[in-house]
C-alpha positions in Angstrom: 80.1 59.9 164.2 81.9 60.7 167.2 84.1 63.3 168.0 87.3 63.9 169.5 87.8 68.1 169.6 91.9 68.4 169.8 93.4 71.5 171.2 96.7 72.8 169.8 97.5 71.4 166.0 100.7 71.0 165.7 103.1 68.7 164.2 103.7 66.1 167.8 99.6 66.5 167.7 99.7 65.3 163.9 102.2 63.0 163.7 101.0 61.2 167.0 97.4 61.1 168.1 96.0 61.6 164.2 98.0 59.2 163.0 97.0 56.1 165.3 93.3 57.0 164.6 94.0 57.2 160.9 95.3 54.0 161.4 91.6 52.6 163.0 90.2 54.7 160.3 92.3 52.3 157.6 90.8 49.1 159.2 87.1 50.2 159.1 86.9 51.8 162.2 85.2 55.4 160.9 83.1 56.1 164.0 85.7 58.3 165.7 87.2 61.7 163.9 89.1 64.9 164.9 88.1 68.2 165.1 90.9 70.3 165.9 92.0 74.3 166.2 94.4 76.2 167.6 94.0 78.6 171.6 96.1 81.3 170.2 96.9 82.9 166.6 100.2 80.9 166.2 100.5 78.3 163.1 98.4 80.8 161.0 100.2 79.4 157.6 99.4 75.8 158.3 96.2 76.0 159.7 95.2 77.9 156.4 96.8 74.3 154.4 94.9 72.2 156.4 91.9 73.9 156.0 92.2 74.3 152.0 93.6 70.1 152.4 90.4 69.6 154.7 92.7 68.2 156.8 94.8 65.9 155.4 98.0 65.9 155.2 100.9 63.9 154.4 103.4 62.2 156.8 107.4 61.2 156.2 108.1 58.7 158.5 112.4 58.1 158.2 114.0 55.2 160.3 117.6 55.3 162.1 118.7 53.9 158.5 117.4 56.7 156.8 114.0 54.6 154.7 111.7 57.0 153.8 108.1 56.3 154.3 104.4 58.0 153.4 101.2 57.9 155.0 98.3 60.8 154.0 96.4 61.1 156.9 92.7 61.6 157.1 91.3 61.8 160.7 91.1 65.5 161.3 87.7 66.1 159.4 87.5 69.7 160.7 89.9 72.6 161.0 88.8 75.4 162.8 90.4 78.3 162.0 91.7 81.0 164.7 89.1 83.3 166.1 89.8 85.5 169.3 86.6 84.6 171.1 87.1 81.2 170.0 83.3 80.6 169.7 83.9 77.9 166.9 85.7 75.6 169.5 83.3 76.0 172.2 80.7 75.3 170.5 81.8 71.4 169.1 83.5 71.3 172.7 79.6 72.0 173.9 78.5 68.7 171.2 77.2 65.8 172.6 78.8 64.0 169.9 82.5 64.9 171.5 83.3 62.4 173.8 87.3 63.6 174.2 88.7 66.9 174.5 92.3 66.6 174.2 95.3 68.8 173.8 99.0 69.5 173.2 100.4 73.0 175.1 103.8 72.2 176.5 104.9 71.9 180.0 104.9 75.5 180.6 101.4 76.2 179.4 100.1 74.4 182.8 101.9 76.7 185.4 102.2 74.7 187.7 105.0 74.7 190.7 106.7 71.9 192.3 104.3 71.0 194.4 101.5 71.0 191.8 100.0 75.0 192.4 99.2 77.4 190.0 102.0 79.4 189.9 100.1 82.5 189.8 103.0 84.9 191.4 105.2 83.7 188.3 103.0 83.8 185.5 101.7 87.4 184.8 99.8 85.6 181.5 97.5 82.8 183.6 97.0 86.2 186.2 95.7 88.1 182.8 93.3 84.8 182.4 91.9 84.6 185.3 90.8 88.2 185.6 89.8 87.6 181.2 87.8 85.0 182.1 86.2 86.7 185.3 84.9 89.7 183.0 83.1 87.4 180.9 85.4 87.0 178.0 87.1 83.7 176.4 90.4 83.0 178.4 93.6 81.4 176.0 95.4 79.9 178.2 94.2 76.3 178.4 92.7 76.4 181.6 90.8 79.8 180.6 90.1 77.9 177.7 88.5 74.4 179.0 86.7 77.0 181.2 84.4 78.5 178.6 84.1 75.1 176.7 82.8 73.1 179.5 80.4 75.6 181.1 78.9 75.6 177.4 78.7 71.5 177.9 77.5 72.1 181.1 74.8 74.2 180.3 73.5 72.4 176.7 73.5 69.4 179.2 75.8 67.6 176.5 77.1 64.7 179.2 80.5 63.3 180.5 83.8 64.1 178.5 87.2 62.9 178.9 90.0 65.3 179.5 92.6 63.7 177.5 96.7 65.4 178.0 98.3 64.6 175.1 102.2 66.1 176.9 105.3 65.3 178.5 103.7 66.6 181.9 104.6 63.6 184.5 101.4 63.0 185.5 99.8 64.8 183.0 96.0 64.0 183.6 96.1 64.8 187.3 97.9 67.5 187.4 96.2 69.2 184.5 93.3 68.5 186.0 94.4 69.8 189.6 95.8 72.8 187.7 91.8 73.2 186.1 90.3 72.9 189.3 92.6 75.1 191.2 91.7 77.6 188.0 88.0 76.9 189.0 88.5 77.4 192.6 89.5 81.2 191.5 86.8 82.0 189.2 84.7 81.2 192.3 82.2 78.6 190.4 81.1 76.4 192.6 78.4 75.1 189.9 81.9 74.8 187.3 83.6 73.2 189.9 80.8 70.2 191.1 80.2 69.2 187.3 83.9 69.1 186.1 84.6 66.7 188.9 81.4 64.6 188.6 81.3 64.4 184.8 84.9 64.4 183.3 87.9 61.9 183.5 91.2 62.6 183.1 93.7 59.6 182.2 97.1 60.0 182.5 99.0 59.3 179.4 102.9 58.8 178.5 103.2 59.6 175.0 106.5 59.7 172.5 107.6 60.1 169.0 110.2 63.0 167.5 108.3 65.3 165.5 111.2 68.2 164.0 109.2 71.3 163.1 108.8 70.8 159.1 111.5 72.5 157.1 111.0 73.2 153.3 112.3 70.0 152.0 109.9 68.2 153.7 107.1 69.2 151.4 109.2 68.9 148.5 110.3 65.2 149.1 106.4 65.0 149.7 105.5 66.3 146.4 108.4 64.1 145.1 106.9 60.9 146.4 103.8 61.3 146.1 102.9 63.8 143.4 100.9 65.9 146.3 101.6 69.4 146.6 101.7 69.4 150.8 101.7 72.6 152.6 101.0 70.9 155.9 103.1 67.7 155.1 105.7 67.0 158.1 108.4 64.5 159.4 108.5 62.0 162.6 110.8 59.5 163.6 109.9 56.0 162.6 109.2 55.1 166.5 106.0 55.5 167.9 104.3 55.2 171.5 101.7 55.9 173.3 100.9 54.5 176.8 97.4 55.4 178.1 95.5 54.9 182.1 91.9 53.0 180.9 90.0 55.8 182.2 87.7 57.4 179.6 84.2 58.5 181.0 81.8 58.7 177.8 83.7 56.1 175.5 86.9 56.0 173.5 88.1 55.0 170.0 89.4 51.4 169.7 93.0 52.1 170.4 94.7 49.1 171.3 94.1 47.4 167.7 96.5 50.2 166.5 99.3 49.6 169.1 98.4 51.4 172.0 98.8 50.2 175.0 95.8 50.6 177.7 96.8 49.8 181.1 95.8 50.3 184.6 99.0 52.7 185.8 101.2 55.0 183.0 103.3 55.4 186.2 107.1 53.2 185.1 106.4 54.2 181.0 106.4 57.9 182.3 109.3 57.5 184.1 111.1 55.8 181.8 110.2 58.5 179.2 110.4 61.6 180.8 114.2 60.8 183.0 115.8 58.6 180.1 114.2 60.0 176.6 113.7 64.2 177.3 116.2 64.9 179.8 118.8 63.3 177.9 117.1 64.9 175.0 117.8 68.3 176.6 121.3 67.3 177.8 122.5 66.6 174.1 120.8 70.1 173.1 122.6 72.1 175.6 125.9 70.7 175.1 125.7 70.2 171.1 124.7 74.2 171.6 127.9 74.6 173.7 130.3 73.5 171.1 128.6 75.0 168.0 126.1 71.8 167.0 122.4 72.8 165.1 121.1 69.8 165.0 120.4 66.8 167.8 122.3 64.2 165.8 126.1 65.6 165.5 125.4 65.9 169.5 124.5 62.4 169.6 127.3 61.4 167.4 129.7 63.3 170.0 131.8 60.7 172.0 131.6 63.2 175.0 128.6 64.4 174.5 127.3 60.9 174.1 129.6 59.9 177.3 127.6 62.6 179.2 124.0 61.1 178.3 124.7 58.0 178.7 126.8 58.1 182.0 123.4 60.2 183.6 121.3 57.7 182.9 123.4 54.4 183.5 125.2 55.7 186.8 122.5 57.8 188.4 119.1 57.3 186.8 118.7 53.8 186.4 119.0 53.4 189.7 117.0 55.2 191.4 114.1 53.7 188.8 115.2 50.0 188.9 115.2 48.6 192.2 115.0 45.5 194.5 111.6 47.0 195.7 110.4 48.2 193.5 111.5 46.7 189.9 110.2 48.3 186.3 108.9 46.8 183.9 110.8 48.1 181.4 114.3 46.8 180.1 115.8 50.4 181.1 119.5 49.6 179.9 118.0 48.9 176.1 115.7 51.3 176.4 118.6 53.7 177.4 120.4 52.7 173.6 117.6 52.8 171.8 116.8 56.4 172.7 120.2 57.0 171.9 119.9 55.1 168.3 116.9 57.0 167.9 118.4 60.4 168.9 121.6 59.9 166.2 119.0 59.7 163.4 120.9 62.3 160.9 117.6 61.9 158.4 115.8 63.9 161.4 117.3 66.6 161.7 116.0 67.4 164.7 117.8 70.6 166.1 118.7 72.3 169.0 117.0 75.1 169.0 113.6 73.1 169.3 114.9 70.3 171.9 116.5 73.5 174.2 114.2 74.9 175.0 112.0 75.7 177.9 115.0 75.0 180.5 113.4 76.0 183.4 110.6 73.8 182.9 112.8 70.9 182.7 115.1 71.3 185.2 112.3 70.7 188.1 110.3 68.4 185.5 112.9 65.8 184.1 116.2 66.3 185.8 115.3 67.3 189.9 113.5 64.3 190.6 116.9 62.0 190.1 119.0 64.1 192.2 116.2 64.4 194.8 116.0 60.7 195.1 120.0 60.4 195.0 120.3 62.4 197.6 117.8 61.0 199.5 119.8 57.7 199.4 123.3 58.7 200.5 124.5 58.2 197.2 126.0 60.7 194.5 124.8 63.1 191.9 127.7 63.4 189.7 126.2 61.8 186.4 123.5 63.8 186.8 124.6 66.8 187.8 125.5 67.4 184.4 122.7 68.1 182.9 122.3 70.9 185.2 125.6 72.7 184.8 124.8 72.3 181.5 121.7 74.4 181.3 123.8 77.1 183.6 126.9 77.3 180.6 123.9 77.4 178.4 121.9 80.5 180.1 125.7 82.1 180.3 126.1 81.7 176.7 122.7 83.5 177.1 123.5 86.2 179.0 126.2 87.2 176.7 123.8 87.0 173.8 126.0 84.6 172.6 123.8 81.5 171.8 123.3 81.1 167.4 119.1 81.2 168.0 116.0 82.6 169.8 115.9 80.9 173.4 112.0 80.0 174.1 111.3 79.4 177.7 107.8 80.3 179.0 108.5 79.7 182.2 111.8 81.4 182.9 112.2 85.2 184.2 114.8 86.2 182.3 115.4 89.6 184.6 115.8 86.7 187.5 118.3 84.6 184.5 120.4 87.2 184.0 120.5 88.0 187.6 122.2 84.8 188.3 124.6 84.3 185.1 125.9 88.1 186.2 126.3 87.7 190.0 129.3 87.1 192.0 129.3 83.1 192.5 126.9 82.0 189.7 126.6 78.6 190.6 125.2 79.3 194.2 122.9 81.7 192.8 121.8 79.0 189.8 121.2 76.2 192.6 119.0 79.1 195.1 116.9 79.5 192.4 113.0 78.3 193.7 111.9 77.9 190.1 114.2 75.3 189.0 114.9 73.7 192.2 111.7 74.2 194.7 113.1 72.2 198.2 116.4 71.4 196.5 117.5 74.9 196.2 120.9 76.1 198.4 121.3 72.3 199.4 125.1 71.9 200.3 125.1 68.5 198.2 123.3 70.3 195.1 125.8 73.3 194.9 128.9 71.4 195.5 128.3 68.8 192.9 127.3 71.8 190.4 130.7 73.2 190.8 132.0 70.0 190.1 130.1 69.7 187.0 130.3 73.3 186.5 133.9 72.9 186.2 133.8 70.0 183.9 131.6 71.4 181.6 134.0 74.2 181.1 136.7 71.9 180.5 134.4 70.5 177.7 133.6 73.3 175.8 137.8 74.3 176.1 138.1 70.5 174.5 134.9 69.0 173.2 136.8 66.6 171.6 138.9 65.3 175.0 138.1 63.0 177.4 135.6 65.2 179.8 
């Protein structure tokens, strides 16, 4: 049997990539299976449950109309418990039958700046991981772990392998590959670099499915519906999409038979997903938190918040993604409407806490490109500026200790964020942050637009059911 080694057995992977392979296996093509484990000692209870259930678990799927269905997924044939030296994961990665190594680590876990360079200065854990690997131990960032796996594979003569990114990072295959090669350069391992360049491929891909963190009531509904006491049950929306560049150096499953779109380029799909879906999701989460909502669907059904999201997409984003010179292959207005319908699904119970995280990666990754392109065309950024203005107001609330949940942001320097909020002119300090804005930092058009948008956000918070 041919193996996909997956790093990061979180909810999204189990509701997305693992489901597609399960569907293929259900059709009778059982040539591929997944072996999975984590690079860090998190999700211990879920990993233990998956082990006890031989990798099987139940996915609850919910439509926008509230219809629920249940699928027992069995494509994960082996679950590897966490071990600090990662030896079991490394051993699987070095097997000749392992032809794909896939991963979900979230955007901030790639440690890349706006120029796609590893940001050694900002990330102490990245520097520490490099030192760990230099000392002969196994690293626990994606790059440190991949170095250990690929070295073992090279030494074993196990052959070529595809490195498959399953995250929301723009140009995710190219950029994660670039980060890996830079990490190897920093190690000074020229032999490994040459091997990776000749024996791996890194297809870009776009992934999409809303998958909230599982709550205890999911397992209760699963047991009531199926009779199975499933301690690794999870839930996702009915919508699902996966678009992959067909660039696999060592073979792949016949995913096209189960609805995966295998294409020459994912660029247009990727931009639509990141800007119309991911950025809008963040907009709703930040705005919803500011006015006391707990869930995404509550903000989506708030007329003022929905209007902010709708205007951001319609006024500023669609015009730069669908032009006479380069028309989009997607109907972006229809895509916008489908996205808002999905976000409004009350059955998903997706929390603002989950979606609001990692703003310091999402501003430069999801939102700044639209601002940059609008300014380059001499056009207004009034609607898109509302999103970073919402995040600034959110940061100010965090600074005051008034966010109702723990905010997580791997790319944020808390001291720098507190300094922005404590400054005499928070808007100017926010607009000057190079982590958020790169070359756009302190541009007068950005500062001016953020001032107007920040004032609008303050009015929205004071009277959030009125017109913005």
